[in-house]
Backbone as CSV, one residue per row, in Angstrom:
resi,resn,N_x,N_y,N_z,CA_x,CA_y,CA_z,C_x,C_y,C_z
1,HIS,-0.734,-18.298,-0.357,0.466,-17.801,-0.823,0.743,-16.309,-1.055
2,SER,-0.344,-16.079,-1.071,-0.934,-14.426,-1.610,-0.765,-13.670,0.134
3,SER,-0.296,-14.132,1.243,-0.155,-13.493,2.091,1.268,-13.644,2.626
4,CYS,1.936,-14.465,2.065,3.546,-14.744,2.341,4.511,-13.438,1.269
5,ASP,3.618,-13.227,0.523,3.753,-12.054,-0.790,3.782,-10.894,-0.494
6,PHE,2.197,-10.711,0.230,2.252,-9.753,1.190,2.774,-9.229,1.880
7,TYR,3.370,-10.195,2.980,4.065,-9.531,3.929,5.702,-9.124,3.191
8,ALA,6.328,-9.999,2.335,7.301,-9.627,1.803,7.355,-8.546,1.317
9,ILE,6.498,-7.916,0.470,6.197,-6.535,-0.035,6.063,-5.650,1.026
10,LEU,5.472,-5.836,2.278,5.234,-4.862,3.566,6.869,-4.840,3.971
11,ASN,7.384,-5.863,4.183,8.581,-5.951,4.548,9.759,-4.918,4.106
12,ILE,9.674,-4.950,2.445,10.257,-3.622,1.200,9.795,-2.390,1.688
13,CYS,8.726,-2.179,1.798,7.963,-0.910,1.901,8.195,-0.673,3.532
14,ASP,8.851,-1.326,4.385,9.350,-1.174,5.841,10.500,-0.235,5.603
15,ARG,11.256,-0.957,4.383,12.761,-0.073,4.285,12.428,0.970,3.494
16,THR,11.747,0.847,2.862,11.742,1.958,1.673,11.104,3.232,2.312
17,LEU,10.162,3.200,3.245,8.987,4.386,3.330,9.845,5.266,4.196
18,PRO,9.658,6.116,4.508,10.361,7.217,5.450,9.559,7.094,6.666
19,LEU,9.986,7.343,8.016,9.042,6.590,9.312,8.253,8.420,9.501
20,GLY,7.174,7.648,9.946,6.342,8.931,10.320,5.424,9.270,8.818
21,GLU,5.419,8.566,7.868,4.994,9.077,6.715,3.756,8.374,6.617
22,GLU,2.509,8.974,6.123,1.031,8.572,5.816,0.895,7.644,4.449
23,LEU,0.085,6.646,4.602,0.336,6.015,3.032,-0.786,5.668,2.989
24,GLN,-1.652,5.590,1.760,-3.310,4.682,1.694,-2.626,3.220,0.662
25,ILE,-3.652,2.185,1.633,-3.142,0.820,1.299,-4.613,0.500,0.148
26,ILE,-4.366,-0.400,-1.079,-5.456,-0.470,-2.011,-5.627,-1.931,-2.160
27,LEU,-6.515,-2.536,-1.422,-6.737,-3.762,-1.492,-7.905,-4.014,-2.166
28,PRO,-8.199,-5.793,-2.493,-9.554,-5.990,-3.396,-10.343,-5.689,-2.609
29,GLN,-11.539,-5.225,-2.908,-12.802,-5.570,-2.262,-13.773,-6.832,-2.396
30,GLU,-13.470,-8.074,-3.008,-14.353,-8.981,-2.678,-13.903,-9.743,-1.644
31,TYR,-12.865,-9.827,-1.105,-12.191,-10.383,0.182,-12.338,-10.174,0.863
32,GLN,-13.060,-8.876,1.472,-13.118,-8.146,2.995,-12.699,-8.787,4.020
33,LYS,-12.907,-10.166,4.277,-12.650,-10.701,5.480,-10.903,-10.451,5.695
34,LYS,-10.792,-11.303,4.437,-9.199,-11.906,4.477,-8.552,-9.981,4.679
35,PHE,-8.485,-9.328,3.438,-7.708,-8.472,3.414,-7.761,-7.596,4.809
36,ALA,-9.027,-7.485,5.197,-9.255,-6.404,6.335,-7.866,-7.268,7.798
37,PHE,-7.819,-8.101,7.744,-7.224,-9.219,8.476,-5.478,-8.755,7.658
38,LEU,-5.074,-8.594,6.677,-3.724,-8.469,6.279,-3.542,-6.691,6.060
39,ARG,-4.774,-6.267,6.209,-4.722,-4.765,6.310,-4.069,-4.013,8.022
40,GLU,-4.612,-4.970,9.005,-4.213,-5.014,10.064,-2.544,-5.088,10.728
41,LYS,-2.228,-6.173,9.988,-0.954,-6.621,10.206,-0.270,-5.409,9.439
42,ALA,-0.382,-4.951,8.385,0.169,-4.043,7.683,0.581,-2.654,8.468
43,ARG,-0.780,-2.243,9.152,-0.520,-1.435,10.351,0.530,-1.695,10.660
44,TYR,0.371,-2.852,11.599,1.918,-3.331,12.682,2.949,-3.057,12.240
45,ILE,3.371,-3.828,11.020,4.790,-4.141,10.357,5.120,-2.873,10.109
46,LEU,4.435,-1.768,9.200,4.463,-0.616,9.094,4.955,0.861,10.113
47,TYR,4.202,0.506,10.790,4.384,1.226,12.293,5.846,2.032,12.467
48,PRO,6.007,3.217,12.773,4.665,4.351,12.585,4.447,5.024,11.763
49,ARG,4.454,4.503,10.436,3.294,5.104,9.656,2.361,4.737,9.812
50,ASN,1.219,5.659,9.117,-0.315,5.656,9.561,-0.669,5.556,8.056
51,PHE,-1.939,4.841,8.443,-2.832,4.944,6.977,-4.048,6.066,7.238
52,GLY,-4.422,6.621,8.630,-5.051,7.631,8.515,-6.688,6.704,8.038
53,ASP,-7.594,7.395,7.144,-8.557,7.173,7.370,-8.492,6.100,6.118
54,ASN,-7.912,5.965,5.538,-7.403,4.946,4.205,-8.036,5.402,3.011
55,ALA,-8.819,6.203,2.969,-9.647,7.061,2.284,-9.076,8.241,1.152
56,THR,-8.040,9.121,1.973,-7.895,10.030,1.683,-6.363,9.972,0.850
57,LEU,-6.286,10.397,-0.563,-4.824,10.367,-1.310,-3.678,10.281,-0.133
58,LYS,-2.953,9.928,0.069,-1.712,10.121,0.518,-0.570,10.252,-0.617
59,ARG,0.375,10.704,0.136,2.044,10.558,-0.912,2.224,9.464,-1.202
60,TYR,1.821,8.749,-0.450,2.361,7.003,-0.732,1.017,6.347,-0.899
61,ILE,0.829,5.256,-2.011,-0.127,4.370,-2.047,0.527,2.907,-2.392
62,LEU,0.042,1.715,-1.875,0.191,0.673,-2.036,-0.663,-0.238,-2.777
63,VAL,-0.567,-0.560,-3.560,-1.504,-1.631,-4.181,-1.527,-2.729,-4.181
64,TYR,-2.308,-3.748,-4.040,-2.005,-5.141,-3.592,-2.908,-5.666,-4.246
65,GLN,-2.971,-6.694,-5.267,-3.889,-7.340,-6.346,-5.011,-6.849,-6.557
66,VAL,-5.089,-5.769,-6.927,-6.287,-4.790,-7.914,-6.148,-4.423,-9.432
67,LYS,-6.969,-5.265,-9.846,-6.636,-5.252,-11.225,-7.609,-4.187,-12.036
68,ASN,-6.957,-3.510,-13.296,-7.398,-2.104,-13.482,-7.403,-1.015,-12.502
69,PHE,-6.208,-0.508,-11.593,-6.405,0.005,-10.706,-6.107,1.388,-11.599
70,HIS,-6.924,2.408,-11.238,-6.728,3.933,-12.261,-5.704,4.537,-11.463
71,ILE,-4.664,4.429,-11.791,-3.351,5.729,-11.196,-3.710,7.050,-11.072
72,PRO,-3.834,7.721,-9.878,-4.153,8.828,-9.562,-3.492,9.942,-10.731
73,GLU,-3.647,11.208,-10.963,-2.915,11.893,-11.556,-2.155,12.496,-10.344
74,GLY,-0.729,12.268,-11.214,0.284,12.966,-10.334,1.183,11.921,-9.473
75,TYR,0.768,10.542,-9.811,1.239,9.354,-9.171,2.383,8.736,-10.192
76,GLN,3.165,8.114,-9.551,3.849,7.111,-10.622,4.396,6.046,-9.563
77,VAL,4.883,4.674,-10.099,4.908,3.814,-9.228,6.171,3.998,-9.267
78,ILE,6.900,3.660,-8.399,8.472,4.093,-7.906,8.639,2.489,-7.406
79,ARG,8.130,1.165,-7.566,8.189,-0.137,-6.976,7.313,-0.975,-7.406
80,SER,7.630,-1.822,-8.283,6.821,-2.780,-9.019,7.487,-4.059,-7.927
81,PHE,6.172,-4.729,-7.667,6.281,-6.172,-7.161,5.658,-7.413,-8.186
82,GLY,5.037,-7.073,-9.260,4.314,-8.145,-9.903,3.015,-7.368,-10.504
83,PRO,2.648,-8.163,-11.493,1.334,-7.829,-11.717,-0.079,-7.503,-10.913
84,ASP,0.084,-6.410,-10.958,-1.195,-5.715,-9.915,-0.522,-5.865,-8.350
85,ARG,0.763,-5.525,-8.405,0.927,-5.285,-6.903,2.147,-4.302,-6.835
86,TYR,2.256,-3.088,-7.304,2.702,-1.751,-6.589,3.158,-1.037,-5.813
87,LEU,3.935,0.107,-5.528,4.098,1.270,-4.754,4.283,2.470,-5.680
88,LEU,3.024,3.709,-5.448,3.202,4.790,-5.906,3.299,5.837,-4.895
89,THR,3.998,7.259,-5.444,3.951,7.913,-5.110,3.792,9.333,-5.814
90,ASN,3.627,10.342,-5.168,2.963,11.659,-5.933,3.951,12.632,-4.654
91,ARG,4.966,13.249,-5.395,6.268,14.178,-4.912,5.628,15.558,-4.692
92,GLY,4.608,15.330,-5.021,3.941,16.874,-4.865,3.285,16.837,-3.482
93,ILE,2.775,15.934,-3.051,2.252,15.840,-1.481,3.258,16.486,-0.527
94,GLU,2.985,17.045,0.049,3.916,17.359,1.196,2.974,16.480,2.731
């Protein structure tokens, strides 16, 4: 069920995020194998957008199923997909 939800969110992000934009994807740590697969699917669906090292803060951050995620200073939610699922942006990052 959660994979279908993730794909629906990725499709919305694909329509929302500018081409060539870098983003960071924050996924739960506890299910690494499952989410490593979903991260690679996201890389495919969102191409030509890039994750880079996925550790450095980017202009956009997609948070998926991460409870109590601390939103970094300067970021705001631009799209909410439900509890613990949202897209953030920092308009100050070029």
